[in-house]
TINUDREN-669788 format. One record per residue (C-alpha): x, y, z; residue in one letter; residue number from 0. Coordinates in nm, 2 decimals. Last residue first. Layout:
// residues N
c1:X, c2:Y, c3:Z, aa:A, i:NUM
...
//
This chain:
// residues 213
c1:5.70, c2:-15.85, c3:3.30, aa:A, i:212
c1:5.89, c2:-16.16, c3:3.20, aa:H, i:211
c1:6.08, c2:-16.17, c3:3.53, aa:N, i:210
c1:5.76, c2:-16.09, c3:3.73, aa:R, i:209
c1:5.57, c2:-16.37, c3:3.56, aa:Y, i:208
c1:5.85, c2:-16.62, c3:3.62, aa:E, i:207
c1:5.86, c2:-16.53, c3:3.99, aa:D, i:206
c1:5.48, c2:-16.57, c3:4.01, aa:K, i:205
c1:5.50, c2:-16.91, c3:3.84, aa:K, i:204
c1:5.78, c2:-17.02, c3:4.08, aa:E, i:203
c1:5.58, c2:-16.90, c3:4.39, aa:K, i:202
c1:5.28, c2:-17.11, c3:4.27, aa:D, i:201
c1:5.51, c2:-17.41, c3:4.23, aa:L, i:200
c1:5.65, c2:-17.35, c3:4.57, aa:L, i:199
c1:5.31, c2:-17.32, c3:4.73, aa:V, i:198
c1:5.17, c2:-17.63, c3:4.57, aa:D, i:197
c1:5.48, c2:-17.83, c3:4.65, aa:M, i:196
c1:5.46, c2:-17.72, c3:5.01, aa:L, i:195
c1:5.10, c2:-17.83, c3:5.04, aa:E, i:194
c1:5.18, c2:-18.17, c3:4.89, aa:N, i:193
c1:5.47, c2:-18.20, c3:5.13, aa:S, i:192
c1:5.25, c2:-18.11, c3:5.43, aa:S, i:191
c1:4.99, c2:-18.38, c3:5.34, aa:E, i:190
c1:5.25, c2:-18.65, c3:5.28, aa:Q, i:189
c1:5.44, c2:-18.57, c3:5.60, aa:M, i:188
c1:5.12, c2:-18.56, c3:5.80, aa:E, i:187
c1:5.03, c2:-18.91, c3:5.67, aa:F, i:186
c1:5.38, c2:-19.04, c3:5.76, aa:V, i:185
c1:5.34, c2:-18.90, c3:6.11, aa:H, i:184
c1:5.01, c2:-19.08, c3:6.14, aa:F, i:183
c1:5.17, c2:-19.40, c3:6.01, aa:E, i:182
c1:5.44, c2:-19.37, c3:6.28, aa:V, i:181
c1:5.19, c2:-19.33, c3:6.56, aa:K, i:180
c1:4.99, c2:-19.63, c3:6.43, aa:A, i:179
c1:5.32, c2:-19.83, c3:6.43, aa:Q, i:178
c1:5.38, c2:-19.72, c3:6.79, aa:L, i:177
c1:5.04, c2:-19.85, c3:6.89, aa:W, i:176
c1:5.08, c2:-20.18, c3:6.70, aa:N, i:175
c1:5.42, c2:-20.24, c3:6.86, aa:Y, i:174
c1:5.28, c2:-20.15, c3:7.20, aa:F, i:173
c1:5.00, c2:-20.41, c3:7.17, aa:I, i:172
c1:5.24, c2:-20.67, c3:7.03, aa:L, i:171
c1:5.49, c2:-20.61, c3:7.31, aa:A, i:170
c1:5.21, c2:-20.63, c3:7.57, aa:P, i:169
c1:5.11, c2:-20.97, c3:7.44, aa:I, i:168
c1:5.46, c2:-21.11, c3:7.39, aa:G, i:167
c1:5.60, c2:-21.05, c3:7.75, aa:V, i:166
c1:5.32, c2:-21.21, c3:7.95, aa:A, i:165
c1:5.27, c2:-21.46, c3:7.67, aa:L, i:164
c1:5.63, c2:-21.58, c3:7.71, aa:G, i:163
c1:5.60, c2:-21.58, c3:8.09, aa:A, i:162
c1:5.29, c2:-21.80, c3:8.08, aa:A, i:161
c1:5.45, c2:-22.03, c3:7.83, aa:T, i:160
c1:5.76, c2:-22.05, c3:8.04, aa:T, i:159
c1:5.56, c2:-22.13, c3:8.36, aa:I, i:158
c1:5.39, c2:-22.42, c3:8.19, aa:L, i:157
c1:5.69, c2:-22.65, c3:8.25, aa:A, i:156
c1:5.68, c2:-22.59, c3:8.62, aa:E, i:155
c1:5.30, c2:-22.66, c3:8.62, aa:W, i:154
c1:5.37, c2:-23.00, c3:8.45, aa:I, i:153
c1:5.66, c2:-23.11, c3:8.68, aa:G, i:152
c1:5.45, c2:-23.04, c3:8.98, aa:G, i:151
c1:5.15, c2:-23.23, c3:8.84, aa:A, i:150
c1:5.38, c2:-23.53, c3:8.78, aa:L, i:149
c1:5.50, c2:-23.52, c3:9.14, aa:V, i:148
c1:5.15, c2:-23.47, c3:9.27, aa:S, i:147
c1:5.03, c2:-23.77, c3:9.08, aa:A, i:146
c1:5.28, c2:-23.99, c3:9.26, aa:D, i:145
c1:5.51, c2:-24.19, c3:9.04, aa:V, i:144
c1:5.53, c2:-24.56, c3:8.97, aa:Q, i:143
c1:5.54, c2:-24.53, c3:8.59, aa:G, i:142
c1:5.86, c2:-24.73, c3:8.57, aa:G, i:141
c1:6.05, c2:-24.46, c3:8.76, aa:L, i:140
c1:6.26, c2:-24.37, c3:8.46, aa:S, i:139
c1:5.94, c2:-24.35, c3:8.25, aa:Q, i:138
c1:5.79, c2:-24.09, c3:8.49, aa:V, i:137
c1:6.12, c2:-23.89, c3:8.48, aa:Q, i:136
c1:6.11, c2:-23.90, c3:8.10, aa:M, i:135
c1:5.75, c2:-23.77, c3:8.13, aa:F, i:134
c1:5.86, c2:-23.47, c3:8.33, aa:A, i:133
c1:6.16, c2:-23.40, c3:8.11, aa:K, i:132
c1:5.95, c2:-23.41, c3:7.80, aa:I, i:131
c1:5.70, c2:-23.18, c3:7.96, aa:M, i:130
c1:5.97, c2:-22.93, c3:8.04, aa:G, i:129
c1:6.10, c2:-22.94, c3:7.68, aa:T, i:128
c1:5.75, c2:-22.87, c3:7.56, aa:V, i:127
c1:5.69, c2:-22.59, c3:7.81, aa:T, i:126
c1:6.02, c2:-22.42, c3:7.73, aa:G, i:125
c1:5.94, c2:-22.44, c3:7.36, aa:L, i:124
c1:5.60, c2:-22.28, c3:7.43, aa:F, i:123
c1:5.78, c2:-21.99, c3:7.61, aa:G, i:122
c1:6.01, c2:-21.94, c3:7.32, aa:I, i:121
c1:5.71, c2:-21.94, c3:7.09, aa:L, i:120
c1:5.54, c2:-21.68, c3:7.31, aa:P, i:119
c1:5.86, c2:-21.47, c3:7.28, aa:T, i:118
c1:5.89, c2:-21.51, c3:6.91, aa:I, i:117
c1:5.61, c2:-21.28, c3:6.77, aa:A, i:116
c1:5.62, c2:-20.99, c3:7.01, aa:A, i:115
c1:6.00, c2:-21.00, c3:7.01, aa:I, i:114
c1:5.99, c2:-20.98, c3:6.63, aa:T, i:113
c1:5.76, c2:-20.68, c3:6.64, aa:G, i:112
c1:5.98, c2:-20.50, c3:6.88, aa:L, i:111
c1:6.29, c2:-20.57, c3:6.66, aa:I, i:110
c1:6.10, c2:-20.44, c3:6.36, aa:G, i:109
c1:6.01, c2:-20.13, c3:6.55, aa:L, i:108
c1:6.38, c2:-20.06, c3:6.61, aa:N, i:107
c1:6.38, c2:-19.75, c3:6.39, aa:R, i:106
c1:6.05, c2:-19.69, c3:6.22, aa:E, i:105
c1:6.05, c2:-19.31, c3:6.27, aa:L, i:104
c1:6.42, c2:-19.29, c3:6.16, aa:H, i:103
c1:6.34, c2:-19.48, c3:5.84, aa:F, i:102
c1:6.03, c2:-19.27, c3:5.78, aa:V, i:101
c1:6.25, c2:-18.96, c3:5.81, aa:E, i:100
c1:6.50, c2:-19.09, c3:5.55, aa:A, i:99
c1:6.22, c2:-19.17, c3:5.31, aa:K, i:98
c1:6.07, c2:-18.83, c3:5.35, aa:A, i:97
c1:6.40, c2:-18.65, c3:5.29, aa:A, i:96
c1:6.44, c2:-18.84, c3:4.96, aa:G, i:95
c1:6.07, c2:-18.77, c3:4.86, aa:E, i:94
c1:6.12, c2:-18.40, c3:4.94, aa:I, i:93
c1:6.44, c2:-18.38, c3:4.74, aa:A, i:92
c1:6.29, c2:-18.57, c3:4.45, aa:D, i:91
c1:5.99, c2:-18.34, c3:4.44, aa:K, i:90
c1:6.20, c2:-18.03, c3:4.44, aa:I, i:89
c1:6.42, c2:-18.17, c3:4.16, aa:E, i:88
c1:6.11, c2:-18.27, c3:3.96, aa:E, i:87
c1:5.96, c2:-17.92, c3:3.99, aa:R, i:86
c1:6.27, c2:-17.74, c3:3.86, aa:P, i:85
c1:6.52, c2:-17.57, c3:4.09, aa:H, i:84
c1:6.48, c2:-17.23, c3:4.27, aa:K, i:83
c1:6.30, c2:-17.39, c3:4.57, aa:H, i:82
c1:6.56, c2:-17.66, c3:4.61, aa:K, i:81
c1:6.66, c2:-17.57, c3:4.96, aa:L, i:80
c1:6.29, c2:-17.51, c3:5.04, aa:L, i:79
c1:6.21, c2:-17.87, c3:4.95, aa:G, i:78
c1:6.47, c2:-18.02, c3:5.18, aa:A, i:77
c1:6.37, c2:-17.77, c3:5.46, aa:K, i:76
c1:6.00, c2:-17.89, c3:5.43, aa:T, i:75
c1:6.12, c2:-18.25, c3:5.45, aa:I, i:74
c1:6.30, c2:-18.18, c3:5.77, aa:A, i:73
c1:6.04, c2:-17.96, c3:5.93, aa:A, i:72
c1:5.77, c2:-18.23, c3:5.88, aa:I, i:71
c1:6.01, c2:-18.50, c3:6.01, aa:P, i:70
c1:6.06, c2:-18.35, c3:6.35, aa:G, i:69
c1:6.23, c2:-18.07, c3:6.53, aa:P, i:68
c1:6.18, c2:-17.70, c3:6.45, aa:T, i:67
c1:6.49, c2:-17.47, c3:6.46, aa:E, i:66
c1:6.61, c2:-17.57, c3:6.11, aa:R, i:65
c1:6.27, c2:-17.54, c3:5.97, aa:C, i:64
c1:6.23, c2:-17.19, c3:6.11, aa:M, i:63
c1:6.56, c2:-17.09, c3:5.96, aa:L, i:62
c1:6.45, c2:-17.22, c3:5.62, aa:L, i:61
c1:6.12, c2:-17.02, c3:5.64, aa:A, i:60
c1:6.32, c2:-16.71, c3:5.74, aa:E, i:59
c1:6.55, c2:-16.76, c3:5.44, aa:D, i:58
c1:6.25, c2:-16.81, c3:5.21, aa:V, i:57
c1:6.09, c2:-16.47, c3:5.29, aa:R, i:56
c1:5.91, c2:-16.43, c3:4.96, aa:N, i:55
c1:5.60, c2:-16.30, c3:5.13, aa:M, i:54
c1:5.40, c2:-16.60, c3:5.00, aa:L, i:53
c1:5.69, c2:-16.81, c3:5.12, aa:L, i:52
c1:5.66, c2:-16.67, c3:5.47, aa:L, i:51
c1:5.29, c2:-16.73, c3:5.48, aa:N, i:50
c1:5.33, c2:-17.08, c3:5.36, aa:K, i:49
c1:5.59, c2:-17.16, c3:5.63, aa:V, i:48
c1:5.37, c2:-17.01, c3:5.90, aa:K, i:47
c1:5.07, c2:-17.22, c3:5.78, aa:L, i:46
c1:5.28, c2:-17.54, c3:5.77, aa:V, i:45
c1:5.39, c2:-17.48, c3:6.13, aa:F, i:44
c1:5.04, c2:-17.41, c3:6.26, aa:N, i:43
c1:4.90, c2:-17.72, c3:6.09, aa:G, i:42
c1:5.18, c2:-17.94, c3:6.22, aa:T, i:41
c1:5.16, c2:-17.84, c3:6.58, aa:N, i:40
c1:5.47, c2:-18.02, c3:6.69, aa:I, i:39
c1:5.57, c2:-18.36, c3:6.83, aa:R, i:38
c1:5.93, c2:-18.45, c3:6.74, aa:I, i:37
c1:6.04, c2:-18.50, c3:7.10, aa:K, i:36
c1:5.73, c2:-18.70, c3:7.19, aa:R, i:35
c1:5.81, c2:-18.95, c3:6.91, aa:L, i:34
c1:6.17, c2:-18.99, c3:7.03, aa:A, i:33
c1:6.07, c2:-19.03, c3:7.40, aa:L, i:32
c1:5.80, c2:-19.29, c3:7.31, aa:M, i:31
c1:6.05, c2:-19.47, c3:7.08, aa:R, i:30
c1:6.32, c2:-19.49, c3:7.35, aa:E, i:29
c1:6.08, c2:-19.61, c3:7.61, aa:V, i:28
c1:5.93, c2:-19.88, c3:7.39, aa:L, i:27
c1:6.27, c2:-19.99, c3:7.27, aa:I, i:26
c1:6.41, c2:-20.03, c3:7.62, aa:T, i:25
c1:6.09, c2:-20.21, c3:7.74, aa:V, i:24
c1:6.11, c2:-20.46, c3:7.45, aa:A, i:23
c1:6.49, c2:-20.52, c3:7.50, aa:I, i:22
c1:6.43, c2:-20.59, c3:7.87, aa:V, i:21
c1:6.14, c2:-20.82, c3:7.80, aa:S, i:20
c1:6.34, c2:-21.01, c3:7.53, aa:C, i:19
c1:6.62, c2:-21.07, c3:7.78, aa:L, i:18
c1:6.37, c2:-21.21, c3:8.04, aa:A, i:17
c1:6.23, c2:-21.45, c3:7.77, aa:I, i:16
c1:6.59, c2:-21.54, c3:7.67, aa:P, i:15
c1:6.67, c2:-21.62, c3:8.04, aa:I, i:14
c1:6.34, c2:-21.80, c3:8.12, aa:M, i:13
c1:6.44, c2:-22.08, c3:7.89, aa:I, i:12
c1:6.70, c2:-22.18, c3:8.15, aa:I, i:11
c1:6.45, c2:-22.31, c3:8.40, aa:G, i:10
c1:6.09, c2:-22.21, c3:8.46, aa:G, i:9
c1:6.13, c2:-22.30, c3:8.83, aa:K, i:8
c1:6.34, c2:-21.98, c3:8.86, aa:I, i:7
c1:6.03, c2:-21.78, c3:8.76, aa:L, i:6
c1:5.83, c2:-21.94, c3:9.04, aa:I, i:5
c1:6.11, c2:-21.87, c3:9.29, aa:Q, i:4
c1:6.12, c2:-21.50, c3:9.18, aa:S, i:3
c1:5.74, c2:-21.48, c3:9.22, aa:I, i:2
c1:5.75, c2:-21.60, c3:9.57, aa:S, i:1
c1:5.63, c2:-21.95, c3:9.69, aa:M, i:0
//
C-alpha cells in the first residue's frame, strides 16, 4: 500500500491536517527568508554610527540607516531623527520604532504556534471518530466480526494521530527556533538602542557646552 493510499484511509480529518502542514511550511519559509534578509553585522553597524555621530555627521548616519535593512537600522534612524529633541522624545521614538519592529519580527509566529498545538489534537479527534465508527460496525454485526477487520479499522483510525504528530512536532520545533531568533534580534535592539542613547546624550551635552562657550 502506497503512502497516498494510507493517507486517504485517514478520512476527511486528513484535509485540515494537510492544510495545517501547508500553512506551517509557508510561514516557515517566509520567516526564514525575512530573518535572513535583515541579518547584518550589528556590532560593525553600531560602531560606524557612533563614529559618525562623534564627528557630528548625523546626515551620513541617517543615510546609512536608510540603506541598511533590519530592525537595528530602523530604531537607530528613529532616534537620530529626534537627535535635537529632549531625552524623553528620543527615548519614545526609539521605543515606538522598537515595538513596530518586534511586531514585524513576530508576524505569523502565533499562527505557527497554534498549528503546532492543534494539529495533534485534530489527529487525535480523527482517531476517536474512527474508533467510534469501527466499534459501531462491530455492534451492527452483532459482535460477529473477524479480528482482522477490527484491526484494520483501528489502524486506519490511528493514521490521523500519526499524521497530526508528524505535522505538529516539526511545527513546534521550528516555532521555538524562530522564536529564539526573534528574541536574539530583540536583545540586539535593546543593546544598540542603549548605546545610541548614550552617544546622543553625550553629543547633546557637548553641543550645549559649545553653545555656552
